[in-house]
C-alpha positions in Angstrom: 110.1 -81.0 23.7 106.8 -79.5 22.3 106.5 -76.1 21.9 104.5 -74.2 24.4 100.9 -73.3 23.3 98.4 -70.5 23.8 95.2 -69.2 22.6 94.9 -65.3 21.5 92.2 -65.5 24.2 94.5 -66.2 26.8 96.6 -63.3 26.0 93.9 -61.0 25.8 92.7 -62.0 29.4 96.3 -61.6 30.6 96.8 -58.3 29.0 93.8 -56.7 30.6 94.5 -58.5 33.6 98.1 -57.3 34.0 96.7 -53.5 32.8 93.9 -53.4 35.7 96.1 -55.4 37.9 92.8 -56.6 38.6 90.9 -60.0 37.9 87.5 -58.5 39.0 88.3 -55.1 36.7 89.4 -57.4 34.0 86.3 -59.3 33.9 84.0 -56.2 33.5 86.0 -55.0 30.9 85.7 -58.5 28.9 82.5 -58.8 29.9 83.4 -62.4 31.1 83.2 -63.9 34.3 85.9 -63.8 36.9 86.5 -67.2 36.9 86.9 -67.2 33.2 90.0 -64.8 32.7 91.6 -66.6 36.1 91.5 -70.1 34.4 92.5 -69.1 31.0 95.7 -66.8 32.8 96.3 -70.4 35.1 96.3 -72.3 31.9 98.6 -69.9 30.2 101.0 -69.6 32.9 101.2 -73.3 33.2 101.6 -73.7 29.3 105.0 -71.1 30.0 106.3 -72.9 32.9 106.4 -69.2 34.4 104.5 -67.3 36.8 103.3 -63.9 35.5 100.9 -62.7 38.1 101.2 -62.5 42.0 97.4 -63.1 43.3 97.4 -60.9 46.6 94.2 -61.7 49.2 91.7 -58.7 48.6 94.8 -56.5 47.1 94.6 -57.1 43.6 97.2 -58.5 41.8 101.3 -57.6 40.9 103.2 -58.4 37.9 106.5 -60.5 38.4 109.4 -59.9 36.8 108.8 -62.4 34.2 105.2 -60.9 34.0 106.6 -57.5 33.4 108.5 -58.6 30.2 106.0 -61.0 28.8 103.4 -58.2 29.0 105.4 -55.6 26.9 105.9 -58.4 24.5 102.1 -59.5 24.5 101.4 -55.5 23.8 103.5 -56.1 20.9 102.0 -59.1 20.0 98.3 -57.7 20.3 98.9 -55.0 18.6 100.6 -56.4 15.5 98.0 -58.8 15.3 95.2 -56.2 15.1 97.2 -54.8 12.4 97.5 -57.6 10.4 93.5 -58.1 10.6 93.4 -54.0 9.5 95.4 -54.8 6.5 93.3 -57.6 5.8 90.3 -55.7 5.9 91.6 -52.7 4.4 93.2 -54.0 1.1 95.0 -50.9 0.5 91.9 -48.6 1.9 92.0 -45.7 4.1 93.2 -46.1 8.0 90.6 -46.9 10.3 90.5 -47.6 14.2 91.3 -45.9 17.2 94.6 -43.8 18.1 95.3 -42.5 21.6 97.6 -39.9 21.5 99.6 -38.5 24.8 100.8 -35.0 25.0 102.1 -32.6 27.7 100.2 -30.5 29.1 101.8 -27.1 28.1 102.5 -28.6 24.4 99.4 -29.1 23.7 97.7 -25.9 23.1 100.7 -25.0 20.8 100.9 -27.8 18.5 98.2 -30.5 19.1 95.6 -29.2 17.5 97.3 -28.5 14.2 98.9 -31.8 13.9 95.3 -33.4 14.5 93.6 -31.6 12.0 95.8 -32.3 9.6 96.0 -36.2 10.6 92.3 -36.3 10.4 91.9 -34.9 7.4 94.1 -37.5 6.0 92.8 -40.3 7.6 88.9 -39.3 8.5 88.4 -43.0 9.6 90.8 -42.8 12.6 89.0 -42.1 15.9 91.6 -40.3 17.9 91.6 -39.7 21.5 93.7 -37.7 23.2 95.3 -37.9 27.0 96.9 -34.7 27.8 98.8 -34.8 31.2 102.2 -33.8 32.8 105.5 -35.9 32.2 105.3 -39.1 34.6 101.5 -39.9 33.8 102.2 -39.7 30.2 105.5 -42.1 30.8 103.0 -44.6 32.4 100.2 -44.2 30.2 103.0 -45.3 27.4 104.0 -48.2 29.6 100.6 -49.3 30.6 99.5 -49.7 27.1 96.6 -46.8 27.5 98.6 -44.0 25.2 99.9 -45.8 21.8 102.3 -42.5 21.1 102.9 -39.2 23.0 104.5 -35.8 22.5 106.5 -34.6 25.0 110.0 -33.3 26.3 112.8 -35.7 25.8 114.0 -35.5 29.4 114.2 -38.2 32.0 112.1 -41.0 29.6 114.3 -44.1 30.4 115.4 -46.6 28.1 112.5 -48.6 27.8 110.9 -45.6 25.8 112.0 -44.6 22.2 112.0 -41.3 21.3 112.9 -39.4 17.9 113.4 -35.5 18.3 111.0 -33.4 16.1 111.0 -30.0 17.6 113.2 -27.7 20.0 112.0 -25.2 22.4 114.2 -22.5 23.8 113.6 -20.6 27.2 112.7 -17.0 26.9 112.0 -14.5 29.7 108.4 -13.2 30.1 108.2 -9.4 31.6 105.1 -7.2 32.1 104.6 -4.2 29.9 105.5 -1.6 32.2 109.1 -3.5 33.3 112.2 -1.5 32.5 113.5 -4.3 30.7 110.4 -4.5 28.1 111.3 -1.0 26.5 115.0 -2.7 25.9 116.0 -2.8 22.6 116.9 -5.2 21.3 114.5 -7.4 23.5 117.1 -9.3 25.3 118.5 -10.1 28.8 120.4 -12.2 30.7 119.5 -14.2 33.6 122.4 -12.3 35.7 120.0 -9.3 35.6 117.0 -11.1 37.0 119.2 -12.4 39.8 116.9 -10.1 42.3 113.9 -9.9 40.5 110.5 -11.5 41.5 109.6 -14.9 40.0 106.6 -16.3 38.6 107.5 -20.3 38.6 105.5 -22.4 36.0 104.9 -25.2 39.0 104.7 -28.5 37.4 106.7 -31.7 38.0 109.7 -31.7 35.7 109.3 -28.3 34.3 109.7 -26.6 37.6 113.2 -28.8 38.0 114.1 -27.9 34.4 113.3 -24.0 35.1 115.1 -23.8 38.4 118.2 -25.8 36.9 118.6 -23.3 33.9 118.6 -20.5 36.8 121.2 -22.1 39.2 123.3 -23.1 36.4 123.5 -19.4 35.2 124.6 -18.8 39.0 120.9 -16.7 40.2 118.2 -17.7 42.2 115.8 -15.3 42.2 113.0 -14.8 44.8 110.0 -16.7 43.7 106.8 -14.9 44.5 103.8 -17.3 43.2 104.1 -20.8 42.0 101.2 -22.2 39.6 100.6 -24.8 37.8 98.9 -23.2 35.2 100.8 -21.7 32.1 98.2 -19.1 31.3 98.2 -18.2 34.8 102.2 -17.6 34.8 101.5 -15.3 32.0 98.9 -13.4 33.7 100.7 -13.4 36.4 103.5 -11.8 34.9 101.7 -9.1 33.0 100.3 -7.9 36.1 103.4 -7.0 37.7 104.0 -10.3 40.1 107.1 -10.5 38.5 109.1 -12.5 35.5 108.7 -15.7 34.4 110.9 -17.9 32.3 109.1 -20.7 29.7 109.6 -22.3 26.4 106.7 -22.0 24.7 105.9 -19.0 23.0 101.8 -17.5 22.1 101.5 -16.1 19.1 100.5 -13.1 20.8 101.4 -11.1 24.0 97.9 -10.5 25.5 96.7 -12.6 28.0 93.3 -14.0 28.8 92.6 -11.0 31.2 93.6 -8.3 28.5 97.0 -7.3 29.8 100.4 -7.7 28.0 103.4 -9.8 29.4 106.4 -8.9 26.9 108.8 -11.7 25.6 112.9 -11.1 25.9 115.4 -13.5 24.5 118.0 -15.0 26.5 122.0 -13.8 25.8 122.7 -17.0 27.9 123.8 -19.7 26.0 121.4 -22.2 27.3 120.5 -25.4 25.2 117.1 -25.6 23.7 114.8 -28.6 25.0 113.7 -31.5 22.6 110.3 -32.0 21.7 110.1 -35.4 21.2 107.8 -38.4 19.9 107.7 -41.1 22.1 106.7 -44.9 22.3 107.5 -48.2 24.0 110.7 -49.9 22.8 110.2 -52.9 21.5 106.4 -52.5 20.7 105.4 -52.4 17.5 103.2 -49.6 16.1 99.9 -49.8 14.6 99.8 -47.8 11.3 98.0 -45.5 12.7 100.6 -44.6 15.1 103.0 -44.8 12.5 101.3 -42.4 10.4 100.7 -39.7 13.2 104.7 -40.1 13.9 105.4 -39.5 10.5 103.3 -36.1 10.5 105.1 -35.2 13.5 108.4 -35.8 11.9 107.5 -33.7 8.7 105.3 -30.8 10.2 105.9 -30.3 13.7 108.7 -28.1 13.2 106.8 -26.2 10.7 
């Protein structure tokens, strides 16, 4: 029995169509005719004896179960092929080429600038692009191949995403400068003491559920006065007396953008910290650029 035969062009056309779920969008990106993309994919499916894409009139494409599995393998194959070309061209010289890094929106301002400054100093010929977003968007970007590697919290990632813990973030309490708890020595508090205090909630998907679970596990349910998706907005609301907040990332200063101060208090409750992880798709071979970024996260994130 002859082994299936396919071309690199067919794989590239399939990858673009599967990523966009549209022959039209794929043809525009590849700068070829739509019929060329359709024909290449049809030939690939015929050669493999499997249907990868379902064509829906006026509704684009969808991946079959076999198509989803094949798409992930194709991403790995194309990345490995690009790395082979890169290795041949460089012959031991500096890394070159693009790298897209994802980062959870509240983590980005604290660690990403320093990481990228060091990475770009080591690898100045790598063109780094950033994708900042919330948890669900970053997972989708990893799965679609739009982002090769991402820095985010280690919850709810799924078995198809590999992750490596590179740091932790313990929750703490933020109160206004004139709050009676702000004068406490040592500066610490239990969640029970905040049961009746109004709260300003960081209202991001997954973040709000995590923060509320921390409170409910301690048996408290404080009234929520304000909700906001902005990390600095939470701090500003607290500094102006709207309530306390529960956060994980700590700025180096207690002064907010508006000039008021918000005081941090350690929690006496026994609450496990959140893991900060560097994540990539399971079974997909990372480019050398992404491998170098992951190694930098391992060695530098906690410092």
